[in-house]
C-alpha positions as CSV (number, residue, x, y, z in Angstrom):
1,M,-76.4,-193.2,-192.1
2,K,-73.2,-191.2,-191.8
3,L,-75.5,-188.5,-192.7
4,V,-77.5,-189.3,-189.8
5,L,-74.7,-189.6,-187.3
6,I,-72.9,-186.2,-188.5
7,S,-76.5,-184.9,-187.6
8,S,-77.2,-185.9,-184.3
9,I,-73.7,-184.5,-183.7
10,V,-74.7,-180.7,-185.2
11,A,-77.6,-181.3,-182.3
12,S,-76.2,-182.5,-179.6
13,A,-72.7,-179.6,-180.0
14,S,-75.5,-177.0,-180.7
15,A,-77.6,-178.1,-177.8
16,Y,-74.7,-178.2,-175.8
17,T,-73.3,-174.8,-176.9
18,S,-76.9,-173.5,-176.4
19,S,-77.0,-174.5,-172.3
20,V,-73.7,-173.2,-171.9
21,Q,-74.6,-170.0,-173.6
22,L,-78.4,-169.9,-171.1
23,K,-75.9,-171.0,-168.1
24,V,-73.1,-168.0,-168.5
25,N,-76.1,-165.6,-169.4
26,S,-77.7,-166.6,-165.9
27,M,-74.7,-166.5,-164.4
28,T,-73.8,-163.0,-165.4
29,L,-77.3,-161.7,-164.6
30,R,-77.1,-162.7,-161.4
31,S,-73.0,-161.8,-160.2
32,T,-73.3,-158.1,-161.3
33,P,-75.2,-156.2,-159.1
34,E,-73.4,-158.0,-156.8
35,T,-70.1,-156.8,-158.3
36,V,-71.6,-153.6,-158.4
37,A,-72.4,-153.5,-154.5
38,E,-68.7,-154.2,-154.4
39,T,-67.4,-151.9,-156.3
40,A,-69.1,-149.1,-155.6
41,A,-67.2,-146.7,-153.1
42,E,-68.1,-145.6,-150.3
43,P,-68.5,-141.0,-150.1
44,T,-65.8,-139.7,-148.6
45,P,-67.5,-137.1,-145.5
46,V,-66.7,-133.8,-146.0
47,V,-65.1,-132.2,-142.9
48,A,-65.4,-128.6,-142.7
49,S,-62.1,-126.8,-141.8
50,I,-60.9,-126.2,-137.9
51,N,-58.7,-124.7,-136.9
52,G,-56.9,-124.3,-139.8
53,W,-57.3,-128.0,-140.4
54,T,-59.2,-129.8,-143.0
55,P,-59.1,-133.0,-142.6
56,D,-57.0,-135.2,-145.5
57,A,-57.3,-139.1,-145.3
58,A,-54.3,-139.3,-147.9
59,L,-51.5,-137.3,-145.7
60,P,-51.0,-139.5,-142.3
61,C,-53.3,-138.6,-139.6
62,Y,-55.6,-137.2,-141.8
63,G,-52.8,-134.0,-141.7
64,L,-53.0,-133.3,-137.7
65,P,-49.4,-131.8,-136.8
66,G,-47.2,-132.9,-134.3
67,D,-44.6,-134.6,-136.4
68,L,-41.2,-133.1,-136.4
69,A,-37.2,-134.1,-137.9
70,P,-35.6,-136.0,-137.7
71,T,-38.4,-138.6,-137.2
72,G,-41.1,-137.0,-138.7
73,F,-44.5,-138.9,-138.7
74,F,-43.8,-142.1,-136.4
75,D,-46.5,-144.3,-136.0
76,P,-45.1,-148.0,-135.2
77,L,-48.1,-149.3,-133.9
78,G,-50.6,-148.2,-136.3
79,F,-52.7,-145.9,-134.3
80,A,-52.7,-143.8,-137.5
81,Q,-52.5,-146.4,-140.3
82,K,-54.4,-146.2,-143.3
83,G,-57.9,-147.2,-142.4
84,I,-58.4,-145.8,-139.3
85,S,-60.8,-143.8,-139.0
86,L,-61.0,-140.0,-139.1
87,N,-63.3,-140.2,-135.7
88,D,-60.6,-142.9,-134.1
89,V,-57.8,-140.7,-135.4
90,K,-59.3,-137.6,-133.5
91,R,-59.8,-140.0,-129.9
92,N,-56.6,-141.1,-129.7
93,R,-55.2,-137.5,-130.9
94,E,-57.8,-136.6,-127.7
95,A,-56.3,-138.7,-125.5
96,E,-53.2,-137.9,-126.3
97,V,-53.1,-134.1,-125.6
98,M,-54.5,-134.5,-122.8
99,H,-52.5,-137.1,-121.1
100,G,-49.9,-134.8,-122.1
101,R,-51.5,-132.1,-120.6
102,V,-51.9,-134.1,-117.2
103,A,-48.0,-135.9,-117.6
104,M,-47.0,-131.6,-118.2
105,I,-48.7,-130.4,-115.0
106,A,-47.5,-133.8,-112.7
107,S,-43.9,-133.4,-113.6
108,L,-44.0,-129.7,-112.0
109,G,-45.9,-131.4,-109.2
110,Y,-43.4,-134.2,-108.3
111,L,-40.3,-131.4,-108.1
112,G,-42.7,-128.7,-106.4
113,G,-44.4,-130.7,-103.9
114,E,-41.2,-132.7,-103.1
115,A,-39.2,-129.6,-103.0
116,L,-42.3,-127.3,-101.0
117,N,-43.7,-128.1,-98.0
118,G,-47.2,-128.3,-98.8
119,P,-50.5,-127.9,-96.3
120,F,-51.4,-130.7,-94.5
121,N,-48.0,-131.4,-93.9
122,I,-48.0,-133.6,-96.9
123,A,-44.3,-134.9,-96.9
124,G,-41.8,-138.1,-98.9
125,P,-42.3,-139.2,-101.9
126,A,-44.9,-137.9,-104.2
127,N,-45.7,-141.5,-104.8
128,D,-46.7,-141.5,-101.7
129,Q,-48.6,-137.9,-100.7
130,L,-51.9,-138.6,-102.4
131,Q,-53.1,-140.8,-99.2
132,Q,-52.0,-138.7,-97.4
133,M,-54.4,-135.8,-97.7
134,P,-57.1,-135.9,-95.2
135,A,-60.6,-137.6,-96.5
136,P,-62.4,-134.1,-96.8
137,A,-59.7,-132.2,-99.3
138,F,-59.2,-135.8,-101.5
139,A,-63.0,-135.5,-101.7
140,I,-63.4,-131.7,-102.9
141,L,-60.6,-132.9,-105.7
142,T,-61.7,-136.0,-107.2
143,A,-65.4,-133.4,-107.1
144,L,-63.0,-131.0,-109.2
145,I,-61.4,-134.0,-111.8
146,A,-65.0,-135.3,-112.4
147,A,-66.3,-131.7,-112.8
148,T,-63.5,-131.5,-115.3
149,E,-63.6,-134.4,-117.3
150,L,-67.7,-134.0,-117.4
151,N,-67.8,-130.7,-119.1
152,R,-64.6,-131.5,-121.1
153,A,-66.9,-134.5,-122.1
154,R,-70.1,-131.9,-122.8
155,I,-67.8,-130.3,-125.4
156,G,-66.1,-132.8,-127.5
157,W,-68.0,-135.9,-127.6
158,L,-71.9,-136.9,-128.7
159,E,-74.5,-136.6,-126.7
160,P,-75.2,-140.6,-125.8
161,D,-78.6,-142.5,-128.0
162,F,-79.4,-144.7,-125.3
163,G,-81.5,-146.0,-128.3
164,S,-78.8,-146.2,-130.1
165,W,-76.0,-147.0,-128.5
166,N,-73.3,-148.0,-131.7
167,K,-73.8,-143.9,-133.1
168,T,-73.2,-142.1,-130.7
169,L,-70.7,-144.5,-128.8
170,W,-66.6,-142.6,-128.4
171,K,-67.8,-140.3,-131.1
172,L,-66.3,-136.9,-131.2
173,R,-68.6,-133.8,-132.8
174,E,-67.7,-133.1,-135.8
175,N,-67.0,-129.4,-135.6
176,Y,-64.8,-130.5,-132.4
177,Y,-60.4,-130.1,-132.8
178,P,-58.7,-132.6,-130.4
179,G,-58.0,-130.9,-127.0
180,D,-59.5,-127.5,-127.9
181,I,-61.8,-127.3,-124.7
182,G,-62.2,-123.1,-125.1
183,F,-59.5,-123.0,-122.1
184,D,-57.3,-120.6,-122.8
185,P,-56.8,-117.8,-119.5
186,L,-53.5,-116.1,-121.0
187,N,-55.2,-115.6,-124.8
188,L,-52.0,-117.9,-126.0
189,K,-54.2,-119.5,-128.8
190,P,-52.9,-118.2,-132.1
191,E,-55.3,-116.8,-134.9
192,D,-53.4,-117.7,-138.5
193,P,-52.9,-121.7,-138.9
194,K,-49.9,-122.2,-139.8
195,A,-49.2,-120.3,-136.0
196,F,-51.5,-122.7,-134.7
197,A,-49.9,-126.1,-135.8
198,S,-46.0,-124.8,-135.2
199,M,-47.8,-124.2,-131.2
200,Q,-50.2,-127.5,-131.3
201,T,-46.8,-129.4,-132.2
202,R,-45.1,-128.0,-129.6
203,E,-47.3,-128.9,-127.0
204,L,-47.5,-132.4,-128.3
205,Q,-43.9,-132.6,-128.5
206,N,-43.3,-131.3,-124.6
207,G,-46.5,-133.5,-123.4
208,R,-44.6,-136.1,-125.2
209,L,-41.6,-135.6,-123.1
210,A,-43.6,-135.4,-119.7
211,M,-45.2,-139.1,-119.9
212,L,-42.0,-140.5,-120.7
213,G,-40.3,-138.3,-117.5
214,V,-43.2,-139.0,-115.8
215,A,-43.0,-142.8,-115.5
216,G,-39.5,-142.7,-114.9
217,M,-40.1,-140.9,-111.8
218,C,-43.0,-142.6,-110.6
219,A,-41.0,-146.3,-111.4
220,Q,-37.5,-144.4,-109.6
221,E,-39.6,-143.6,-106.5
222,L,-41.6,-147.1,-106.2
223,V,-37.8,-149.0,-106.2
224,N,-36.3,-146.9,-104.3
225,H,-39.1,-145.0,-101.7
226,R,-37.0,-141.5,-101.9
227,T,-38.2,-138.0,-103.3
228,I,-36.9,-137.1,-106.6
229,F,-34.2,-134.6,-105.1
230,E,-33.0,-137.4,-102.9
231,T,-32.5,-139.5,-105.7
232,I,-29.7,-137.0,-107.0
233,H,-28.1,-136.2,-104.2
234,F,-27.8,-140.3,-103.6
235,Y,-26.1,-140.2,-106.8
236,Q,-23.9,-137.6,-106.3
237,Q,-22.5,-139.0,-103.4
238,V,-22.3,-142.8,-105.0
239,Y,-20.2,-140.8,-108.3
240,G,-18.3,-138.7,-105.6
241,G,-16.5,-141.3,-103.8
242,E,-18.4,-141.2,-100.9
243,N,-21.0,-143.8,-99.4
244,P,-24.3,-142.5,-99.4
245,Y,-25.2,-145.5,-96.3
246,A,-22.3,-144.4,-94.2
247,I,-24.6,-142.0,-92.3
248,C,-27.5,-145.1,-91.7
249,G,-25.7,-147.1,-89.5
250,D,-27.5,-150.4,-88.3
251,S,-30.6,-149.6,-90.1
252,I,-31.9,-151.9,-92.6
253,I,-33.4,-149.4,-94.5
254,C,-32.0,-145.7,-95.3
């Protein structure tokens, strides 16, 4: 009786062990391809050097110039954080460079346009000058801006693939350096990579300052509807102990 009981227990245990091993082996066979697929690393694209810059995913912003002491690499909103693709980093840098250039021109336009008498009898704060332009002049200005932007898109962006938008939408050319559209009438672009990176950093820093400055001038004119120089004169009177409203008389707006 004991022998029969022991034999049945051993048989049950061995059967359970075999079934467990079969389940483990089958699970292993099923999971192995998935694990390999999950851990397989995507190949890193090899990009040729452009203007002495070779993209390096291990460096902040893929090694693009622009960081300067004392802040160094400053990216509080994470536009160039780890995981952002090279194309997105280049596209963000393109936007920064171009907006900085526009802001530098706009800062000169604010000061020069308000200080000098321009054509078409345009006067007053720069915020109010665009709508004073005659319609033909405004149309020509709009066409020039459109032509410039289309030319920049032709140089830097891939041609759209209307059959598959996601392949080319927002994609820059691999050999395109952000902001380098080939326009250098004064031949200022250095040939040396270090000198080019230094000039690019100076351009970025001046463009960043100009964007902040133009935003301040625009906001100031929206608040008091005075030109920049009129605002400076106003506060010179205030801090000089004069009443800037003394010449206004009974006027509501002065």
